Backbone as JSON Lines, residues from 0, in Angstrom:
{"i":0,"aa":"X","n":[-210.52,13.9,-106.9],"ca":[-209.76,13.6,-107.89],"c":[-208.76,12.4,-107.59]}
{"i":1,"aa":"X","n":[-208.91,11.12,-108.04],"ca":[-207.99,10.08,-107.28],"c":[-206.78,9.81,-108.25]}
{"i":2,"aa":"X","n":[-205.64,9.68,-107.55],"ca":[-204.42,9.4,-108.12],"c":[-204.16,7.83,-108.27]}
{"i":3,"aa":"X","n":[-204.23,7.57,-109.65],"ca":[-203.96,6.01,-109.81],"c":[-202.89,5.48,-108.91]}
{"i":4,"aa":"X","n":[-202.92,4.0,-108.59],"ca":[-201.9,3.52,-107.45],"c":[-201.11,2.97,-108.53]}
{"i":5,"aa":"X","n":[-200.84,2.94,-109.91],"ca":[-199.74,2.43,-110.46],"c":[-198.61,3.46,-110.4]}
{"i":6,"aa":"X","n":[-198.62,4.68,-109.94],"ca":[-197.49,5.48,-109.6],"c":[-196.76,5.42,-108.23]}
{"i":7,"aa":"X","n":[-195.58,5.34,-107.92],"ca":[-194.78,5.32,-106.84],"c":[-194.9,6.64,-106.39]}
{"i":8,"aa":"X","n":[-194.25,6.91,-105.25],"ca":[-194.26,8.15,-104.5],"c":[-193.68,9.34,-105.37]}
{"i":9,"aa":"X","n":[-192.89,9.01,-106.13],"ca":[-191.97,10.0,-106.91],"c":[-192.2,9.92,-108.17]}
{"i":10,"aa":"X","n":[-193.4,9.31,-108.85],"ca":[-193.68,9.12,-110.13],"c":[-194.81,9.77,-110.59]}
{"i":11,"aa":"X","n":[-195.25,9.86,-111.81],"ca":[-196.2,10.16,-112.37],"c":[-196.22,11.68,-112.53]}
{"i":12,"aa":"X","n":[-197.31,12.11,-113.25],"ca":[-197.31,13.69,-113.74],"c":[-197.82,14.46,-112.52]}
{"i":13,"aa":"X","n":[-197.45,15.74,-112.49],"ca":[-197.79,16.68,-111.52],"c":[-199.24,16.87,-111.43]}
{"i":14,"aa":"X","n":[-199.86,17.14,-110.59],"ca":[-201.51,17.25,-110.29],"c":[-201.48,18.42,-109.48]}
{"i":15,"aa":"X","n":[-202.58,19.25,-109.67],"ca":[-202.99,20.37,-108.72],"c":[-204.07,19.59,-107.8]}
{"i":16,"aa":"X","n":[-203.67,20.18,-106.4],"ca":[-204.56,19.71,-105.38],"c":[-204.88,20.94,-104.43]}
{"i":17,"aa":"X","n":[-205.88,20.84,-103.87],"ca":[-206.13,21.9,-102.77],"c":[-205.9,21.47,-101.39]}
{"i":18,"aa":"X","n":[-205.17,22.28,-100.77],"ca":[-205.01,22.04,-99.35],"c":[-205.29,23.14,-98.48]}
{"i":19,"aa":"X","n":[-205.71,23.06,-97.15],"ca":[-205.81,24.19,-96.23],"c":[-204.8,24.32,-95.3]}
{"i":20,"aa":"X","n":[-204.32,25.42,-94.98],"ca":[-203.38,25.67,-93.99],"c":[-203.5,27.1,-93.41]}
{"i":21,"aa":"X","n":[-203.16,27.26,-92.18],"ca":[-203.11,28.71,-91.53],"c":[-202.3,29.62,-92.65]}
{"i":22,"aa":"X","n":[-202.98,30.8,-92.75],"ca":[-202.4,31.78,-93.66],"c":[-201.02,32.2,-93.13]}
{"i":23,"aa":"X","n":[-200.64,32.29,-92.13],"ca":[-199.3,32.49,-91.4],"c":[-198.31,31.82,-92.02]}
{"i":24,"aa":"X","n":[-198.75,30.34,-92.13],"ca":[-197.81,29.16,-92.31],"c":[-197.61,29.39,-93.98]}
{"i":25,"aa":"X","n":[-198.58,29.69,-94.49],"ca":[-198.42,30.13,-96.01],"c":[-197.55,31.14,-96.3]}
{"i":26,"aa":"X","n":[-197.77,32.17,-95.54],"ca":[-196.88,33.51,-95.78],"c":[-195.24,33.2,-95.36]}
{"i":27,"aa":"X","n":[-195.33,32.22,-94.48],"ca":[-193.74,31.96,-93.97],"c":[-193.16,30.97,-95.16]}
{"i":28,"aa":"X","n":[-193.9,30.3,-95.78],"ca":[-193.33,29.49,-96.72],"c":[-192.74,30.3,-98.03]}
{"i":29,"aa":"X","n":[-193.82,31.23,-98.42],"ca":[-193.48,32.14,-99.51],"c":[-192.48,33.07,-99.24]}
{"i":30,"aa":"X","n":[-192.43,33.4,-97.85],"ca":[-191.16,33.95,-97.6],"c":[-189.69,33.54,-97.75]}
{"i":31,"aa":"X","n":[-189.95,32.19,-97.62],"ca":[-188.51,31.37,-97.6],"c":[-188.28,31.24,-99.18]}
{"i":32,"aa":"X","n":[-189.14,30.92,-99.86],"ca":[-189.02,30.25,-101.33],"c":[-189.94,31.06,-102.52]}
{"i":33,"aa":"X","n":[-190.64,32.03,-102.09],"ca":[-191.15,32.85,-103.2],"c":[-192.36,31.82,-103.48]}
{"i":34,"aa":"X","n":[-193.19,32.5,-104.57],"ca":[-194.37,32.13,-104.8],"c":[-194.14,30.94,-105.84]}
{"i":35,"aa":"X","n":[-193.08,31.08,-106.59],"ca":[-192.89,30.0,-107.73],"c":[-192.3,28.75,-107.04]}
{"i":36,"aa":"X","n":[-191.78,28.78,-105.93],"ca":[-191.06,27.58,-105.14],"c":[-192.13,26.76,-104.19]}
{"i":37,"aa":"X","n":[-193.35,27.44,-104.11],"ca":[-194.29,26.94,-103.09],"c":[-194.58,25.3,-103.29]}
{"i":38,"aa":"X","n":[-194.85,25.01,-104.41],"ca":[-195.34,23.53,-104.64],"c":[-194.06,22.84,-104.42]}
{"i":39,"aa":"X","n":[-193.04,23.09,-105.04],"ca":[-191.77,22.35,-104.59],"c":[-191.41,22.06,-102.97]}
{"i":40,"aa":"X","n":[-191.65,23.29,-102.28],"ca":[-191.39,23.25,-100.8],"c":[-192.39,22.23,-100.17]}
{"i":41,"aa":"X","n":[-193.68,22.39,-100.57],"ca":[-194.72,21.74,-99.99],"c":[-194.43,20.2,-100.16]}
{"i":42,"aa":"X","n":[-194.17,19.77,-101.53],"ca":[-193.79,18.45,-102.07],"c":[-192.71,17.89,-101.32]}
{"i":43,"aa":"X","n":[-191.69,18.65,-101.02],"ca":[-190.5,18.2,-100.2],"c":[-190.79,17.64,-98.81]}
{"i":44,"aa":"X","n":[-191.81,18.82,-98.48],"ca":[-192.28,18.59,-96.79],"c":[-193.06,17.32,-96.69]}
{"i":45,"aa":"X","n":[-193.92,17.0,-97.72],"ca":[-194.63,15.78,-97.56],"c":[-193.73,14.64,-97.82]}
{"i":46,"aa":"X","n":[-192.7,14.52,-98.72],"ca":[-191.75,13.59,-98.89],"c":[-191.21,13.28,-97.43]}
{"i":47,"aa":"X","n":[-190.69,14.28,-96.86],"ca":[-190.12,14.09,-95.52],"c":[-191.1,13.49,-94.55]}
{"i":48,"aa":"X","n":[-192.25,13.96,-94.55],"ca":[-193.25,13.23,-93.67],"c":[-193.68,11.71,-93.78]}
{"i":49,"aa":"X","n":[-193.54,11.5,-95.24],"ca":[-193.93,9.99,-95.5],"c":[-192.59,9.32,-95.12]}
{"i":50,"aa":"X","n":[-191.4,9.85,-95.26],"ca":[-190.14,8.9,-94.71],"c":[-190.33,9.07,-93.3]}
{"i":51,"aa":"X","n":[-190.64,10.0,-92.51],"ca":[-190.88,9.75,-91.22],"c":[-191.7,8.65,-90.57]}
{"i":52,"aa":"X","n":[-193.01,8.8,-91.45],"ca":[-193.97,7.88,-91.01],"c":[-193.28,6.42,-91.35]}
{"i":53,"aa":"X","n":[-192.63,6.24,-92.32],"ca":[-192.15,4.98,-92.96],"c":[-191.15,4.43,-91.5]}
{"i":54,"aa":"X","n":[-190.38,5.44,-91.26],"ca":[-189.31,5.01,-90.1],"c":[-190.11,4.59,-88.96]}
{"i":55,"aa":"X","n":[-191.06,5.4,-88.66],"ca":[-191.58,5.13,-87.41],"c":[-192.5,3.91,-87.37]}
{"i":56,"aa":"X","n":[-192.94,3.49,-88.45],"ca":[-193.51,2.28,-88.83],"c":[-192.51,1.01,-88.52]}
{"i":57,"aa":"X","n":[-191.25,1.29,-89.09],"ca":[-190.12,0.3,-88.82],"c":[-189.68,-0.03,-87.64]}
{"i":58,"aa":"X","n":[-189.65,1.25,-86.93],"ca":[-189.06,1.32,-85.37],"c":[-190.24,0.26,-84.48]}
{"i":59,"aa":"X","n":[-191.54,0.81,-84.94],"ca":[-192.72,0.03,-84.17],"c":[-192.59,-1.38,-84.45]}
{"i":60,"aa":"X","n":[-192.25,-1.86,-85.57],"ca":[-192.23,-3.37,-85.76],"c":[-191.03,-3.75,-85.38]}
{"i":61,"aa":"X","n":[-190.01,-3.39,-85.36],"ca":[-188.58,-3.91,-84.47],"c":[-189.12,-3.89,-83.19]}
{"i":62,"aa":"X","n":[-189.58,-2.94,-82.85],"ca":[-189.77,-3.11,-81.22],"c":[-190.93,-4.31,-80.88]}
{"i":63,"aa":"X","n":[-191.73,-4.3,-81.74],"ca":[-192.58,-5.55,-81.47],"c":[-191.84,-6.92,-81.72]}
{"i":64,"aa":"X","n":[-190.88,-7.07,-82.27],"ca":[-190.25,-8.19,-82.57],"c":[-188.99,-8.37,-81.46]}
{"i":65,"aa":"X","n":[-188.47,-7.27,-81.02],"ca":[-187.15,-7.39,-80.18],"c":[-187.35,-6.53,-78.99]}
{"i":66,"aa":"X","n":[-188.49,-5.92,-78.63],"ca":[-188.4,-5.04,-77.45],"c":[-188.05,-3.64,-77.9]}
{"i":67,"aa":"X","n":[-188.28,-2.77,-76.84],"ca":[-188.11,-1.49,-76.91],"c":[-186.51,-1.21,-76.91]}
{"i":68,"aa":"X","n":[-186.12,0.07,-77.75],"ca":[-184.66,0.26,-77.78],"c":[-184.32,0.83,-76.47]}
{"i":69,"aa":"X","n":[-182.99,0.16,-76.04],"ca":[-182.63,0.49,-74.76],"c":[-182.29,2.02,-74.6]}
{"i":70,"aa":"X","n":[-182.54,2.61,-73.51],"ca":[-182.48,4.08,-73.39],"c":[-180.98,4.69,-73.65]}
{"i":71,"aa":"X","n":[-180.06,4.01,-73.36],"ca":[-178.64,4.48,-73.65],"c":[-178.49,4.49,-75.08]}
{"i":72,"aa":"X","n":[-178.95,3.5,-75.79],"ca":[-178.75,3.77,-77.18],"c":[-179.58,4.87,-77.85]}
{"i":73,"aa":"X","n":[-180.87,5.0,-77.27],"ca":[-181.85,6.02,-77.55],"c":[-181.17,7.58,-77.43]}
{"i":74,"aa":"X","n":[-180.51,7.62,-76.38],"ca":[-179.82,8.9,-75.8],"c":[-178.55,8.98,-76.88]}
{"i":75,"aa":"X","n":[-177.66,8.0,-77.03],"ca":[-176.57,8.17,-77.97],"c":[-177.32,8.74,-79.3]}
{"i":76,"aa":"X","n":[-178.23,8.01,-79.99],"ca":[-178.88,8.42,-80.92],"c":[-179.24,9.99,-81.11]}
{"i":77,"aa":"X","n":[-179.97,10.41,-80.01],"ca":[-180.52,11.65,-79.99],"c":[-179.26,12.67,-79.82]}
{"i":78,"aa":"X","n":[-178.32,12.19,-79.14],"ca":[-177.11,13.18,-79.18],"c":[-176.47,13.22,-80.39]}
{"i":79,"aa":"X","n":[-176.06,12.23,-81.27],"ca":[-175.66,12.21,-82.47],"c":[-176.58,13.03,-83.31]}
{"i":80,"aa":"X","n":[-178.07,12.82,-83.38],"ca":[-178.87,13.67,-84.45],"c":[-178.58,15.38,-84.0]}
{"i":81,"aa":"X","n":[-178.68,15.52,-82.67],"ca":[-178.64,16.88,-82.18],"c":[-177.24,17.81,-82.79]}
{"i":82,"aa":"X","n":[-176.09,16.83,-82.6],"ca":[-174.83,17.37,-83.03],"c":[-174.74,17.41,-84.71]}
{"i":83,"aa":"X","n":[-175.39,16.59,-85.39],"ca":[-175.42,16.69,-86.85],"c":[-176.19,18.02,-87.1]}
{"i":84,"aa":"X","n":[-177.63,18.17,-86.58],"ca":[-178.21,19.39,-86.81],"c":[-177.49,20.58,-86.61]}
{"i":85,"aa":"X","n":[-176.64,20.81,-85.33],"ca":[-175.98,21.79,-84.91],"c":[-174.82,22.03,-86.1]}
{"i":86,"aa":"X","n":[-174.28,21.14,-86.53],"ca":[-173.03,21.16,-87.77],"c":[-173.7,21.83,-88.98]}
{"i":87,"aa":"X","n":[-174.8,21.06,-89.21],"ca":[-175.45,21.49,-90.55],"c":[-175.92,22.85,-90.44]}
{"i":88,"aa":"X","n":[-176.44,23.56,-89.4],"ca":[-176.72,24.97,-89.27],"c":[-175.6,25.67,-89.33]}
{"i":89,"aa":"X","n":[-174.32,25.5,-88.67],"ca":[-173.38,26.2,-89.03],"c":[-172.71,26.24,-90.2]}
{"i":90,"aa":"X","n":[-172.7,25.12,-91.06],"ca":[-172.33,24.98,-92.39],"c":[-173.23,25.67,-93.32]}
{"i":91,"aa":"X","n":[-174.67,25.76,-93.14],"ca":[-175.58,26.68,-93.87],"c":[-175.47,27.86,-93.89]}
{"i":92,"aa":"X","n":[-174.99,28.52,-92.75],"ca":[-174.77,29.96,-92.37],"c":[-173.42,30.23,-93.13]}
{"i":93,"aa":"X","n":[-172.62,29.47,-92.99],"ca":[-171.36,29.71,-93.34],"c":[-171.09,29.73,-95.23]}
{"i":94,"aa":"X","n":[-172.09,28.85,-95.83],"ca":[-172.06,28.72,-97.21],"c":[-173.21,29.27,-97.99]}
{"i":95,"aa":"X","n":[-174.13,29.88,-97.19],"ca":[-175.11,30.8,-97.95],"c":[-174.75,31.7,-98.5]}
{"i":96,"aa":"X","n":[-175.13,32.08,-100.08],"ca":[-174.71,33.2,-100.71],"c":[-174.61,34.53,-100.05]}
{"i":97,"aa":"X","n":[-175.83,34.57,-99.07],"ca":[-175.95,35.82,-98.34],"c":[-175.38,36.03,-97.19]}
{"i":98,"aa":"X","n":[-174.76,34.95,-96.63],"ca":[-173.92,34.96,-95.4],"c":[-174.64,34.94,-94.12]}
{"i":99,"aa":"X","n":[-176.05,34.82,-94.32],"ca":[-176.81,34.95,-93.14],"c":[-177.62,33.81,-92.99]}
{"i":100,"aa":"X","n":[-177.21,32.68,-93.68],"ca":[-178.35,31.49,-93.35],"c":[-179.51,31.32,-94.24]}
{"i":101,"aa":"X","n":[-179.48,32.24,-95.2],"ca":[-180.85,32.24,-96.17],"c":[-180.21,32.11,-97.48]}
{"i":102,"aa":"X","n":[-181.21,31.59,-98.35],"ca":[-180.88,31.51,-99.64],"c":[-181.99,32.44,-100.61]}
{"i":103,"aa":"X","n":[-181.16,32.84,-101.6],"ca":[-182.23,33.69,-102.31],"c":[-183.23,32.94,-103.05]}
{"i":104,"aa":"X","n":[-184.24,33.66,-103.48],"ca":[-185.31,32.85,-104.12],"c":[-184.81,32.33,-105.48]}
{"i":105,"aa":"X","n":[-185.44,31.16,-105.68],"ca":[-185.11,30.29,-106.88],"c":[-186.26,29.92,-107.61]}
{"i":106,"aa":"X","n":[-186.28,30.14,-108.96],"ca":[-187.23,29.68,-109.7],"c":[-187.33,28.35,-110.14]}
{"i":107,"aa":"X","n":[-188.28,27.39,-110.06],"ca":[-188.19,26.12,-110.31],"c":[-187.58,25.75,-111.48]}
{"i":108,"aa":"X","n":[-187.01,24.64,-111.56],"ca":[-186.23,24.37,-112.99],"c":[-187.01,23.26,-113.64]}
C-alpha cells in the first residue's frame, strides 16, 4: 500500500499499516495508553522521530558549512536539556490526576 506523495506528514486520511515490534514493547505501550490509544501513541512517536531526523540533518548541514559545534556550547545545550527534562518530570508528577506521574487511559477523540 503506497501513500501518495501529495500528503504532508500530518495530512491525509488515516490508513492501517502493519508493523512488527517486540511483544514487550507492545505491552508497555498498551499499559500506558490502553488499546484505544495505541495508534495515537505510535503516530506521535513516529512524528518525534521524524523531527529528530530532520534536526540531525540540519545539524549535519550546518557542521558541513561552519564546522563542528564547539564543545563548550554542546555542554551548555546538554545541561539545559537535562534541566528542562528534570523540571518537566517534576511538573508531570505534581500535575498528574493520580499524583504519581501517570495519566488515566483516555479514549481517542
